[in-house]
Every structure is written in C-alpha cells, then in structure tokens.
MARBA-3410 file (N, C-alpha, C, O; in Angstrom, 1 decimal):
252
128.9,107.2,89.4,128.8,106.2,88.8,128.4,106.9,86.8,128.1,108.1,86.7 ~ 128.5,106.3,86.0,127.6,107.3,85.5,126.8,106.3,83.6,127.5,105.6,82.7 ~ 125.3,106.6,83.5,124.6,105.8,82.8,124.1,106.6,81.6,123.9,107.8,81.9 ~ 123.7,105.9,79.9,123.2,107.1,79.1,121.4,106.7,80.0,121.0,106.0,81.0 ~ 121.2,106.9,79.8,120.0,108.5,80.2,118.9,108.6,79.2,118.8,109.6,78.4
118.1,107.6,79.3,116.9,108.3,79.0,115.5,109.2,79.5,114.5,108.9,80.3 ~ 115.7,110.3,78.9,114.4,111.1,79.8,112.8,110.9,79.6,112.2,110.9,78.5 ~ 112.4,110.8,80.3,110.5,110.1,80.6,110.5,111.7,79.8,111.4,112.5,79.6 ~ 108.9,111.6,79.3,108.3,112.7,78.6,107.5,113.5,80.0,106.8,112.9,80.9 ~ 107.9,115.0,79.7,107.8,115.7,80.8,106.4,116.4,80.5,106.0,116.8,79.4
105.6,116.7,81.6,104.9,117.6,81.3,104.4,118.7,83.0,104.8,118.6,84.2 ~ 103.6,119.3,82.5,103.4,120.6,83.6,101.9,121.1,83.9,101.2,121.6,83.0 ~ 101.5,121.0,85.0,99.4,120.9,85.0,100.0,123.0,85.2,101.0,123.7,85.4 ~ 98.3,123.0,85.1,98.3,124.6,85.3,96.9,124.6,85.4,96.1,124.2,84.5 ~ 96.7,125.1,87.1,96.0,125.4,88.4,95.6,126.6,88.3,96.2,127.4,88.9
93.9,127.2,87.1,93.3,128.0,86.6,92.6,128.0,88.0,92.3,127.0,88.5 ~ 92.4,129.4,88.7,91.5,129.6,89.7,91.6,130.3,90.8,92.1,129.8,91.8 ~ 91.2,131.8,90.7,91.7,132.5,91.6,91.1,131.8,93.3,91.7,131.8,94.3 ~ 90.3,131.4,93.1,89.6,130.2,94.8,91.0,129.6,95.4,91.1,129.3,96.6 ~ 91.9,129.4,94.7,92.9,128.1,94.5,93.2,129.6,95.9,93.2,129.6,97.1
93.5,130.6,94.8,94.8,131.2,95.6,94.9,132.0,96.1,95.9,132.5,96.3 ~ 93.6,132.5,96.5,92.7,132.9,97.8,92.9,131.4,98.7,92.4,131.5,99.9 ~ 93.0,131.0,98.6,92.7,129.9,99.5,91.4,129.4,100.4,91.2,128.9,101.5 ~ 90.4,129.8,99.3,88.8,129.0,99.2,88.5,128.4,99.3,87.5,128.0,99.9 ~ 89.7,127.6,98.3,89.6,126.2,97.6,90.6,125.5,97.9,91.6,126.0,97.4
90.9,124.2,98.5,92.3,123.7,98.3,92.2,122.7,96.9,91.3,122.0,96.5 ~ 93.4,123.0,96.4,93.0,122.2,95.2,93.8,120.9,96.1,94.6,120.8,97.1 ~ 92.9,119.9,95.0,92.9,118.4,95.5,93.5,117.8,93.9,93.1,116.6,93.9 ~ 94.1,117.9,93.0,94.0,117.0,92.3,95.9,117.5,91.5,96.0,117.7,90.3 ~ 96.6,117.5,92.0,98.0,118.0,92.4,98.7,115.8,92.4,99.3,115.1,91.6
98.2,115.6,93.5,98.6,114.2,93.6,97.9,113.4,93.0,98.6,112.5,92.5 ~ 96.3,113.2,92.7,95.8,112.4,91.4,97.0,112.3,90.5,97.6,111.3,90.2 ~ 97.2,113.5,90.2,97.5,113.6,88.2,99.1,113.0,88.4,99.7,112.2,87.8 ~ 99.4,113.9,89.5,101.3,113.7,89.7,102.0,111.6,89.8,103.1,111.1,89.6 ~ 100.4,110.9,90.2,100.6,109.4,90.7,100.1,108.9,88.8,100.4,107.8,88.3
99.3,109.8,88.3,98.6,109.0,87.0,100.0,109.1,86.5,100.8,108.2,86.5 ~ 100.3,110.5,86.1,101.2,110.4,85.0,102.7,109.7,85.2,103.6,109.8,84.3 ~ 102.9,109.1,86.6,104.5,108.8,87.5,103.4,106.7,86.4,104.3,106.5,85.6 ~ 102.7,106.0,86.3,101.9,105.3,85.9,102.4,105.4,84.9,103.5,104.8,84.9 ~ 102.1,105.9,83.9,102.7,105.1,82.4,104.1,106.4,82.1,104.0,107.0,81.1
105.4,106.7,83.2,105.8,107.3,82.1,105.8,108.3,82.0,106.7,108.4,81.1 ~ 105.3,109.9,82.5,105.0,110.4,82.3,105.6,111.7,83.3,104.8,111.9,84.2 ~ 107.0,112.6,83.3,106.8,113.2,84.8,106.0,114.5,84.8,105.7,115.2,83.8 ~ 105.9,114.8,85.8,105.0,115.4,86.0,106.3,116.9,86.5,106.9,116.8,87.6 ~ 106.5,117.9,85.6,107.4,118.2,85.8,107.3,119.8,86.9,108.1,120.2,87.8
106.6,120.2,86.4,106.1,121.2,87.6,104.5,121.7,87.5,103.7,121.4,86.7 ~ 104.4,122.4,88.4,102.8,122.7,88.7,102.7,123.9,88.6,103.5,124.4,89.4 ~ 102.3,124.5,88.3,101.8,126.6,88.0,100.7,127.0,88.3,99.9,127.1,87.4 ~ 100.2,127.7,89.7,99.3,128.4,89.9,98.7,129.4,88.6,99.5,130.2,88.1 ~ 97.6,129.4,88.3,97.8,131.6,88.1,95.9,131.2,88.5,95.2,130.3,88.9
95.8,132.4,88.1,94.6,133.5,88.5,94.0,134.2,87.4,94.4,135.1,86.6 ~ 92.5,133.1,87.4,91.8,134.0,86.4,91.6,135.3,85.2,90.6,136.1,85.2 ~ 92.6,135.3,84.6,92.9,136.5,83.7,93.7,136.1,82.4,94.8,135.5,82.3 ~ 92.9,136.5,81.6,92.8,136.3,80.3,94.1,136.0,79.6,94.4,135.0,79.0 ~ 94.8,137.2,79.6,96.4,138.1,79.5,97.1,136.4,80.4,97.8,135.7,79.6
97.1,136.2,81.2,98.1,135.2,81.8,97.7,134.1,81.7,98.6,133.4,81.9 ~ 96.9,133.5,81.5,96.4,131.6,81.1,96.8,132.1,79.4,97.0,131.1,78.6 ~ 97.0,132.9,79.0,97.3,132.8,77.6,99.1,132.2,77.3,99.6,131.2,76.7 ~ 99.7,133.6,78.0,101.0,134.1,78.7,101.3,132.3,79.2,102.3,131.7,78.7 ~ 100.5,131.7,80.0,101.0,130.7,80.7,101.1,128.9,79.7,101.8,127.9,79.8
100.1,129.4,78.9,99.9,127.8,78.4,100.7,128.1,76.9,101.6,127.4,76.5 ~ 100.3,129.2,76.4,101.4,129.0,75.3,103.0,128.6,75.4,103.7,127.9,74.6 ~ 103.6,129.7,77.2,105.6,129.2,77.1,105.3,128.1,77.7,106.3,127.4,77.7 ~ 103.8,127.2,78.6,104.1,125.7,78.4,104.1,125.3,77.7,105.2,125.0,77.4 ~ 103.1,124.7,76.7,103.1,124.1,75.3,104.4,124.0,74.5,104.7,123.1,73.6
105.1,125.0,74.9,106.2,125.0,73.7,107.7,124.1,75.1,108.8,123.5,75.0 ~ 107.0,124.6,76.1,108.5,123.4,76.7,108.3,122.8,77.3,109.1,122.5,78.3 ~ 106.6,121.9,76.9,106.6,120.2,77.6,106.2,119.1,77.0,105.4,119.4,76.1 ~ 106.3,118.2,77.1,105.5,117.7,76.2,103.9,117.7,76.6,103.2,117.8,75.7 ~ 103.5,117.7,77.6,102.1,117.4,77.7,102.1,118.6,78.6,103.2,118.8,79.1
100.7,119.7,78.9,100.0,120.2,79.4,98.8,120.2,79.7,97.9,120.7,78.9 ~ 98.7,119.9,80.7,97.2,119.8,81.5,97.1,120.7,82.7,97.7,120.9,83.7 ~ 95.4,121.5,82.0,95.3,122.2,83.0,94.0,122.5,84.1,93.1,122.8,83.3 ~ 93.5,122.5,85.3,92.3,122.5,86.0,91.3,123.7,85.6,91.4,124.5,84.6 ~ 90.5,123.7,86.2,89.6,124.7,86.5,88.9,125.8,84.9,89.3,125.7,83.7
88.3,126.4,85.3,87.7,127.8,84.6,86.9,127.0,83.5,87.1,127.6,82.4 ~ 86.2,126.1,83.3,85.5,125.8,82.3,84.1,125.5,82.1,83.5,124.9,81.2 ~ 83.9,126.0,83.3,82.2,125.8,83.3,80.6,126.6,82.9,80.0,126.4,81.8 ~ 80.4,127.0,83.3,79.4,128.7,83.0,79.1,129.6,83.5,78.1,130.3,83.2 ~ 80.2,129.9,84.5,79.8,131.7,85.5,80.5,132.0,84.2,81.0,131.3,83.3
80.2,133.2,84.2,81.3,134.9,84.2,83.2,134.8,84.5,84.1,135.3,84.0 ~ 83.0,133.5,85.8,84.6,134.3,85.7,85.5,132.4,84.9,86.7,132.1,84.8 ~ 84.5,131.7,84.4,84.8,131.1,83.7,85.5,130.7,82.4,84.8,129.9,81.8 ~ 86.7,131.0,82.0,87.2,131.4,81.0,88.6,131.2,80.5,89.1,132.1,79.8 ~ 89.1,130.2,80.8,89.0,129.2,80.2,89.8,128.9,78.5,90.9,129.0,77.9
88.4,128.7,78.5,88.3,128.1,76.7,88.5,129.4,75.7,88.8,129.3,74.5 ~ 88.3,130.4,76.4,87.8,131.6,76.0,89.3,132.0,75.7,89.7,131.9,74.5 ~ 90.2,132.6,76.7,91.7,132.6,76.4,92.6,131.2,75.5,93.2,131.1,74.5 ~ 92.2,130.4,76.6,93.0,129.3,75.7,93.5,129.3,74.0,94.6,129.2,73.4 ~ 91.7,129.4,73.2,91.3,130.1,71.6,92.2,131.5,71.6,92.1,132.2,70.6
92.5,131.7,72.2,92.9,133.2,71.4,94.4,133.4,71.9,95.0,134.2,71.2 ~ 95.4,132.4,73.5,96.6,131.6,73.0,96.5,131.2,71.0,96.4,132.0,70.1 ~ 96.5,130.5,71.0,95.7,129.7,69.6,96.0,130.3,68.5,96.9,130.0,67.7 ~ 94.7,131.5,68.8,94.5,132.4,67.7,93.4,131.3,66.9,93.6,130.9,65.8 ~ 92.7,131.1,67.5,91.7,130.0,67.2,90.1,130.5,67.9,89.6,130.5,69.1
89.7,130.6,67.0,88.2,130.8,67.1,87.1,130.4,68.1,87.1,129.2,68.0 ~ 86.4,130.7,68.9,86.0,129.6,69.3,85.2,129.8,68.8,85.0,130.9,68.2 ~ 83.9,128.2,68.9,82.7,127.7,68.5,82.0,127.0,69.0,82.5,126.2,69.8 ~ 80.9,127.1,68.9,79.7,126.5,69.7,79.3,124.9,68.7,78.6,124.5,67.8 ~ 80.7,124.0,69.9,80.3,122.6,69.4,79.9,121.7,69.5,79.9,121.1,70.6
79.0,120.6,67.6,77.7,120.7,67.8,77.9,119.4,68.6,76.8,119.1,69.3 ~ 78.8,118.5,68.8,78.7,117.0,69.6,78.5,117.5,70.9,77.8,117.0,71.8 ~ 79.2,118.6,70.9,79.8,119.4,73.4,78.4,119.4,73.6,77.9,118.7,74.5 ~ 77.4,120.6,72.5,76.4,120.6,72.5,74.9,119.4,72.8,74.0,119.5,73.6 ~ 75.0,118.5,71.8,74.6,117.2,71.9,74.6,116.6,72.8,73.5,116.0,73.1
75.8,116.5,73.8,75.9,116.4,74.5,74.9,116.3,75.7,73.9,115.5,76.0 ~ 75.4,117.6,76.2,74.5,118.9,77.1,73.3,119.3,77.0,72.7,120.0,77.8 ~ 72.7,118.7,75.9,71.3,118.1,75.7,70.4,117.4,75.6,69.2,117.3,75.3 ~ 71.4,116.5,75.9,71.0,114.8,75.6,71.0,115.1,78.1,69.9,114.9,78.7 ~ 71.9,115.5,78.9,71.9,115.5,79.3,70.5,116.4,80.5,69.8,116.0,81.4
70.8,117.5,80.1,69.9,118.9,80.7,68.3,118.5,80.5,67.5,118.4,81.4 ~ 68.2,118.4,79.1,67.1,118.3,77.6,67.0,119.9,77.5,67.2,120.9,78.2 ~ 66.6,119.3,76.0,66.4,121.3,75.3,66.3,122.1,76.1,67.2,123.0,76.3 ~ 64.6,121.9,77.1,63.7,122.9,77.2,65.3,123.4,78.6,65.2,124.5,79.1 ~ 65.8,123.0,78.8,66.7,123.6,80.2,68.1,123.7,80.1,68.8,123.8,81.1
68.7,123.5,78.5,69.4,123.9,78.3,69.8,125.8,77.8,70.0,126.4,76.7 ~ 69.6,126.3,79.1,69.7,128.0,78.4,71.3,127.8,78.7,72.0,126.8,79.0 ~ 71.7,129.8,78.1,72.7,130.3,77.7,74.1,129.8,78.7,75.1,129.3,78.4 ~ 73.6,130.3,79.7,75.0,129.5,80.9,75.7,128.4,80.5,76.8,128.2,80.1 ~ 74.3,127.6,80.6,75.5,125.7,80.4,75.2,125.5,78.9,75.3,124.4,78.5
75.0,126.3,78.1,75.1,126.0,76.5,76.7,127.0,76.5,77.0,126.9,75.3 ~ 77.7,127.8,77.1,78.3,128.1,77.4,79.5,127.5,76.8,80.4,127.7,76.0 ~ 79.0,126.2,77.9,80.0,124.9,78.3,80.6,123.9,77.5,81.2,122.9,77.8 ~ 80.0,124.9,75.6,79.6,123.7,74.3,80.7,124.6,74.0,81.5,123.9,73.4 ~ 81.7,126.5,74.1,82.2,126.4,73.5,83.1,126.5,73.1,83.7,127.5,73.5
84.0,125.4,72.1,85.0,125.4,72.7,86.6,125.6,71.9,86.9,124.6,71.2 ~ 87.4,126.3,71.9,88.3,126.6,70.4,87.9,124.9,68.8,87.9,123.7,68.7 ~ 87.6,126.3,68.1,87.5,125.3,66.5,88.7,124.0,66.7,89.6,124.1,67.5 ~ 88.7,123.1,66.1,89.5,122.5,66.1,89.5,121.1,67.2,89.6,120.2,66.4 ~ 89.5,120.9,68.1,89.4,120.5,69.4,89.3,119.3,69.1,88.7,118.9,68.0
90.3,118.2,70.6,88.9,117.1,70.7,88.3,117.6,71.5,88.5,118.6,72.1 ~ 87.6,117.0,71.6,86.8,116.5,73.4,87.3,116.0,74.0,87.9,115.0,73.5 ~ 87.3,116.2,76.1,87.5,115.0,76.8,86.0,114.5,76.7,85.2,115.4,76.2 ~ 85.5,113.3,77.1,84.7,113.3,77.7,84.3,113.0,79.5,85.1,112.6,80.3 ~ 83.0,113.4,79.9,83.1,113.9,80.9,81.8,113.4,81.5,80.8,114.1,81.5
81.6,111.9,82.2,80.5,110.7,82.7,80.0,111.3,84.1,79.6,110.4,84.9 ~ 80.0,112.3,84.5,80.4,112.9,85.7,78.9,114.0,85.8,77.9,114.0,86.6 ~ 79.2,114.5,85.0,78.2,116.6,85.5,78.1,116.3,83.5,78.2,117.5,83.4 ~ 78.1,115.8,82.0,78.1,115.6,81.0,79.5,116.7,80.8,80.6,116.3,80.5 ~ 79.0,118.4,81.0,80.1,119.2,79.8,81.7,118.5,80.0,82.1,117.8,80.9
82.4,118.8,78.7,83.3,118.4,78.2,84.4,118.5,78.1,84.6,118.6,76.9 ~ 86.0,118.7,78.9,86.9,119.1,78.6,87.3,119.0,76.7,86.7,118.4,75.8 ~ 89.0,120.0,76.6,88.7,118.9,75.5,90.0,118.5,75.3,90.5,117.8,76.2 ~ 90.8,119.0,74.2,92.3,118.7,73.8,92.4,119.5,72.1,91.9,119.2,71.0 ~ 93.8,120.9,72.8,94.1,121.3,71.6,95.8,120.9,71.6,96.5,120.3,72.4
95.9,121.2,70.6,97.6,120.7,70.5,98.1,119.5,71.6,97.5,118.4,71.8 ~ 99.2,120.2,72.4,99.8,119.4,73.6,99.2,119.2,74.9,99.3,118.4,75.9 ~ 98.3,120.3,74.5,97.2,121.1,75.8,96.0,119.9,76.2,95.2,119.4,75.5 ~ 96.3,119.8,77.6,94.4,118.7,77.9,93.7,119.7,78.8,94.3,119.9,79.9 ~ 92.4,120.4,78.5,91.3,121.3,79.3,90.3,120.4,79.9,89.2,120.0,79.4
91.0,120.2,81.5,90.0,119.3,82.2,89.5,120.6,83.3,90.1,121.7,83.3 ~ 88.2,120.2,84.2,87.3,120.8,84.7,88.3,120.8,86.1,89.4,120.3,86.0 ~ 88.1,121.2,86.8,88.6,122.1,88.0,87.9,121.4,89.9,88.5,121.6,91.0 ~ 86.7,120.6,89.5,86.6,119.5,90.7,87.1,118.3,90.6,87.2,118.0,89.4 ~ 87.4,117.4,91.4,88.1,116.8,91.3,87.3,115.3,91.0,88.0,114.4,90.6
85.8,115.0,91.2,85.3,113.4,90.7,85.0,113.8,89.0,84.6,113.0,88.2 ~ 85.3,115.1,88.9,85.0,115.6,87.6,86.4,115.0,86.8,86.8,113.9,86.3 ~ 87.3,116.7,87.3,88.7,115.7,86.4,89.2,114.6,86.5,90.2,114.5,85.7 ~ 89.0,113.2,87.4,89.5,112.6,87.8,88.9,111.4,86.6,89.5,110.6,85.9 ~ 87.3,111.9,86.6,87.0,110.7,85.1,87.3,110.8,84.5,87.8,109.8,83.9
87.3,112.9,83.7,87.7,113.0,82.6,89.7,112.0,82.1,89.9,111.2,81.2 ~ 90.4,112.3,83.0,91.5,112.6,82.9,91.9,110.6,82.6,92.7,110.2,81.8 ~ 91.0,109.8,83.7,90.8,108.2,82.9,90.3,108.2,81.3,90.2,107.1,80.8 ~ 90.1,109.1,80.5,89.1,108.9,79.1,90.3,109.4,78.5,90.3,109.3,77.3 ~ 91.6,110.0,79.2,93.0,110.4,78.8,94.0,110.0,78.6,94.7,110.5,77.7
94.3,109.1,79.4,95.3,108.3,80.3,95.5,107.3,78.7,96.6,107.4,78.2 ~ 94.8,106.8,78.3,95.2,105.8,77.6,96.0,106.0,76.1,96.5,105.2,75.4 ~ 96.0,107.5,75.9,96.4,107.9,74.5,97.7,108.4,75.2,98.6,108.8,74.5 ~ 97.8,108.5,76.4,99.2,109.4,76.8,100.3,108.3,76.8,100.3,107.3,77.4 ~ 101.3,108.7,75.9,102.3,108.3,75.5,103.7,108.5,76.0,104.6,109.3,75.5
103.7,107.2,77.7,105.1,107.6,78.7,106.1,107.0,77.8,106.2,106.6,76.6 ~ 107.1,107.1,79.4,108.6,106.3,78.7,108.7,105.3,80.2,107.7,104.9,80.8 ~ 110.3,105.2,80.6,110.0,103.9,81.6,109.5,104.5,83.0,110.0,105.5,83.5 ~ 108.0,103.6,83.8,108.4,104.2,84.7,108.7,104.6,86.2,109.3,103.6,86.6 ~ 108.7,105.3,87.1,110.0,106.5,87.5,109.5,105.0,89.0,108.4,104.5,89.1
110.7,104.8,90.1,110.3,103.4,90.5,111.5,104.3,91.7,112.2,105.2,91.5 ~ 111.1,103.5,92.8,111.1,104.8,94.4,111.0,103.7,95.5,110.1,102.9,95.8 ~ 112.4,103.8,96.1,112.8,102.7,97.1,112.9,104.7,98.4,113.1,105.9,98.3 ~ 112.6,103.8,99.6,112.6,105.2,100.8,113.3,104.4,102.4,113.1,103.3,103.0 ~ 114.0,105.3,102.5,114.1,104.9,104.1,114.4,105.7,104.9,115.0,106.7,104.4
114.2,105.6,106.2,113.6,106.8,106.9,114.7,106.3,108.2,114.9,105.1,108.3 ~ 115.2,107.6,109.1,115.8,107.6,110.2,116.2,108.1,111.0,117.3,108.6,110.9 ~ 115.4,108.5,112.4,116.7,109.3,113.4,117.4,110.0,113.6,118.1,110.1,114.6 ~ 117.6,110.7,112.4,118.8,111.8,112.3,118.1,112.8,111.7,117.0,112.8,111.2 ~ 119.3,114.3,111.7,118.6,115.3,111.3,119.4,115.2,110.1,120.4,114.5,109.9
118.8,116.2,109.0,120.1,116.2,107.9,121.1,116.7,108.2,122.1,116.6,107.6 ~ 120.8,117.4,109.1,122.6,117.8,109.3,123.7,116.6,109.1,124.7,116.5,108.4 ~ 123.0,115.7,109.9,124.3,115.1,110.3,124.3,114.3,109.3,125.0,113.4,109.6 ~ 123.9,114.2,108.3,123.5,113.5,106.7,124.1,114.2,105.3,124.4,113.7,104.3 ~ 124.1,115.1,105.6,124.0,116.9,104.5,125.5,116.1,103.6,125.8,116.3,102.4
126.0,115.6,104.3,127.5,115.4,103.1,127.7,113.9,102.9,128.2,113.4,101.9 ~ 127.5,113.4,103.7,127.6,111.8,103.2,126.9,111.8,102.1,127.5,111.3,101.1 ~ 125.1,112.4,102.1,124.7,112.1,100.6,124.5,112.7,99.9,123.7,112.5,99.0 ~ 125.4,113.8,100.2,125.8,114.9,98.7,126.9,113.7,98.1,127.2,113.8,96.9 ~ 127.6,112.6,99.0,128.7,112.0,97.6,127.9,110.8,97.2,128.2,110.7,96.0
127.1,109.9,97.4,126.5,108.8,97.1,125.4,110.1,95.8,125.5,110.0,94.5 ~ 124.9,110.9,96.3,124.5,111.8,94.9,125.3,111.8,93.9,124.9,111.0,93.1 ~ 126.6,112.5,93.6,127.2,112.0,93.2,128.0,110.7,93.0,129.1,110.9,93.5 ~ 127.9,110.1,92.7,128.3,108.8,92.7,126.4,108.3,92.3,125.7,107.3,92.8 ~ 126.1,109.0,91.7,124.4,108.1,91.4,124.2,108.9,90.7,123.2,109.2,91.2
124.4,109.8,89.5,124.0,110.6,89.0,122.7,110.9,88.9,122.0,111.6,89.6 ~ 122.5,110.3,87.9,120.8,109.0,87.5,119.7,109.1,88.4,118.6,108.9,87.9 ~ 119.7,109.2,89.6,119.4,108.9,90.9,118.4,110.1,91.2,119.0,111.2,91.0 ~ 116.9,110.4,91.7,117.0,111.2,92.1,117.4,110.8,93.7,117.0,109.7,94.2 ~ 117.9,111.5,94.2,118.0,111.5,96.1,117.2,112.8,96.9,117.5,113.9,97.2
116.0,112.0,97.2,115.4,113.3,97.8,115.6,113.0,99.8,115.7,112.0,100.5 ~ 115.5,114.6,100.2,115.4,114.5,101.4,114.6,115.2,103.0,114.4,116.4,103.2 ~ 114.2,114.3,103.7,112.3,115.1,103.8,112.6,114.7,105.9,112.6,113.8,106.6 ~ 112.7,115.8,105.9,112.6,115.9,107.4,111.2,116.0,108.3,110.2,116.7,108.1 ~ 111.4,115.4,108.9,109.5,115.1,109.8,109.8,114.8,111.1,111.0,114.6,111.4
108.4,114.9,112.5,109.0,114.9,113.0,107.8,114.1,113.9,106.6,114.4,114.1 ~ 108.8,112.8,114.5,107.5,112.0,114.6,108.1,111.2,116.6,109.2,111.2,117.1 ~ 106.5,110.5,117.3,107.4,110.4,118.9,108.6,111.7,119.2,109.7,111.5,119.5 ~ 107.8,113.0,119.0,108.5,113.9,119.6,109.7,114.0,118.8,110.3,115.0,119.2 ~ 110.4,113.3,117.8,112.1,113.2,117.3,111.8,113.3,116.0,110.9,112.9,115.3
113.4,114.0,115.9,113.2,114.8,115.0,114.5,113.1,113.7,115.3,112.3,114.0 ~ 113.9,113.4,112.4,114.6,112.0,111.7,114.3,112.4,110.1,113.6,113.4,109.7 ~ 114.7,111.8,109.6,114.9,112.3,108.1,114.2,111.2,107.5,114.3,110.1,108.1 ~ 113.3,111.3,106.3,113.1,110.3,106.0,113.6,110.4,103.9,113.3,111.5,103.3 ~ 114.5,109.1,103.1,115.4,109.7,101.8,114.9,108.7,100.8,114.7,107.5,100.9
114.7,109.1,100.0,113.5,108.5,98.6,114.3,108.8,98.0,114.9,109.9,98.0 ~ 114.6,107.0,97.0,115.3,107.5,95.9,114.3,107.0,94.8,113.3,106.3,95.2 ~ 114.5,107.3,93.4,114.1,107.3,92.8,114.8,107.3,91.2,115.8,107.7,90.8 ~ 113.6,106.8,90.7,115.2,106.2,89.1,114.0,105.2,88.4,113.1,104.6,89.0 ~ 114.2,105.3,87.3,113.7,103.7,86.1,114.6,102.8,85.6,114.7,102.1,84.6
115.2,103.0,86.6,116.0,101.7,86.2,116.5,100.9,87.4,117.6,101.1,87.9 ~ 115.7,100.1,87.8,115.8,99.3,88.8,117.8,99.0,89.2,118.5,99.6,90.1 ~ 118.2,98.1,88.4,119.6,98.1,89.1,120.5,98.6,90.0,121.1,98.1,90.9 ~ 120.2,100.6,88.9,120.9,101.5,89.2,119.9,101.6,90.8,120.5,101.1,91.8 ~ 118.8,101.9,91.1,117.7,102.2,92.4,118.7,101.3,93.0,119.8,101.6,93.5
118.3,99.8,92.9,119.1,98.8,93.8,120.5,99.3,94.6,120.8,99.4,95.8 ~ 121.4,99.7,93.1,122.7,99.6,94.2,122.6,101.1,94.8,123.4,101.1,95.8 ~ 122.0,102.4,94.7,121.8,103.5,95.0,121.5,103.0,96.4,122.2,103.4,97.4 ~ 120.2,102.0,96.4,119.5,102.4,98.0,120.5,101.7,98.5,120.7,102.4,99.5 ~ 121.3,100.7,98.6,122.2,99.3,98.9,122.9,100.8,99.5,122.5,101.3,100.5
124.0,101.4,98.7,125.0,102.3,99.0,124.3,103.2,100.2,125.0,103.3,101.2 ~ 123.1,103.9,100.0,122.2,104.6,101.1,122.5,104.3,102.7,122.8,104.9,103.7 ~ 122.3,102.7,102.2,121.7,102.4,103.6,122.3,101.2,104.1,121.7,100.3,104.6 ~ 123.5,101.2,104.0,125.5,100.9,104.0,125.7,102.4,105.3,126.1,102.4,106.5 ~ 125.3,103.2,104.5,126.0,105.4,105.3,125.4,105.2,106.4,126.0,105.0,107.4
123.8,105.1,106.2,122.7,105.1,107.4,122.8,103.9,108.5,122.1,104.0,109.6 ~ 123.7,102.8,108.1,123.3,101.8,109.3,124.6,102.1,109.8,124.7,101.8,111.0 ~ 125.8,102.9,109.1,126.8,103.1,109.7,127.1,104.8,111.2,128.1,105.2,111.7 ~ 125.8,105.1,111.4,125.3,105.6,112.7,124.8,105.3,113.6,124.4,106.1,114.4 ~ 124.6,103.5,113.8,124.4,102.4,114.8,122.8,103.0,114.9,122.3,102.4,115.9
122.1,103.5,114.5,120.6,103.9,115.0,119.9,102.8,113.7,120.2,102.2,112.6 ~ 118.8,102.9,114.7,117.5,101.9,114.3,117.4,103.3,112.1,117.6,104.5,111.9 ~ 116.9,102.0,111.3,115.8,102.5,110.4,114.6,101.7,109.2,114.5,100.8,108.4 ~ 114.2,102.4,109.6,113.1,102.2,108.8,113.3,101.9,106.7,113.7,102.6,105.7 ~ 112.7,100.7,106.9,112.7,100.8,105.5,111.0,100.8,104.4,110.0,100.4,105.0
111.0,101.1,103.5,109.5,101.4,102.2,110.1,101.4,101.6,111.3,101.7,101.5 ~ 108.8,100.7,100.5,109.0,100.6,99.3,108.4,101.8,98.7,108.4,102.0,97.5
END
C-alpha cells in the first residue's frame, strides 16, 4: 500500500562529554528531547555521543548541520577547563568567540559583580552573531547559531532551555503510535511482519522482545503520521497475531 509521504523535519542530538563515554554519568536527556520533538512533529533521527575533543566537536557539528534540519547539543558549556563546546562551535563556523554583553549582564545579575570571576565569565563567551537560549535555573545561557541549538548537559537546566526554544521550532505532522504485545518470540513472527511491512511501507513497525513472568514475548509498535493508515496497518497486524490463538495485550 503506497501513499504520498511527507517527511517530517529531521533532527540530530549530539551529546558532548567524556563523562558520558566513560560511564561515570548516565545520559538522561535523550528521552526528554525525543518526546518533546515528537510533540511538535520533528523526528529525532540520530543521536551521537562524542568526547570533549575540539576537532571531534567541529567535525561532528559541521556534518550534522548540513545533514539535518535541526541539531541539538548538550554538554560542555560550563565554567571549567574541559567545557570547550562554545569555542569549538565558534571554530566550526569560523566565527569569533566574544564576550556577549547580554549574557554577561544575566550572569552579573545572578551572581553579583563581586562574584563574577573569570571562570563564570567564561559562560558569557558566545560565538559572535548567536542568539541566546535563556536559562531560568542557573542563569548561564545556551545559544543558537545557524540551525544548531547548544544547551547544558544537566537535565534540569537542559529541560528549561528546551522549553524556551520549543515554541520557535517548526515541525510537521506528529508521529502517532499503537502498540500490541504477545507471548510469542520474534522468530515466530518474522515472516508475517515482513509481509505486513511490505504492504505498509509508510508505517514504521518496530519489534521489541521482552521477558515477563519468566515468559518470552514481543511488543510490536506501529508508528505513522497518518492516523487512517496507522489504523489499517494495526488492524492487519492484530489479525495476524490473533491467528496464533494466543492472548494479546493492546496499548496506545
């Protein structure tokens, strides 16, 4: 079954930080960003985790900026020596890193001029021409340059920043989903799923094995932007599973 498919805007999340790659810190931002983007019809198509290495940041940001409609980064914009994201992004686009007057004023108001030391002033160093992303949690702003949104890595701060930019992001149709689970292994289902997927090329069908009550099962998730097409695909999937004469569990 073929339809005229309108692709949603595509985005990429770049997680910057040695602490993520070392296992010391667990990333808690992917789910929040993915869900937030889906609400406005932007698909999070890719997530990359990279170290605090200037050239790696430069290369990754430049390639992602060209490949995706929106790019989001988290991490590396704090006051310490290993917070190099802002400087690396400035280099990526051959843009001077400058003391942003508005950012400095925000930090001065938050900390007081007497407490605004060199380390804290580093958080006001922004690539020239960027727009600020306001941070109501800890004051130090993120920024926007081209199609890249640079945010903090701390989840509570990142979430506040994301909420401040969400209104300006332009998406397409929201991706809808329907889930059905069954106590059958993927090996039992593979051939039938392939046939259904071939019939509904504009619906994404994901297969996810699980163990519950010491029994093996599979959750099948249908995703699409067209509610009618999603319903038809789900109906065919459900009929296929009912043919095994086993209990199924449906959820939205």
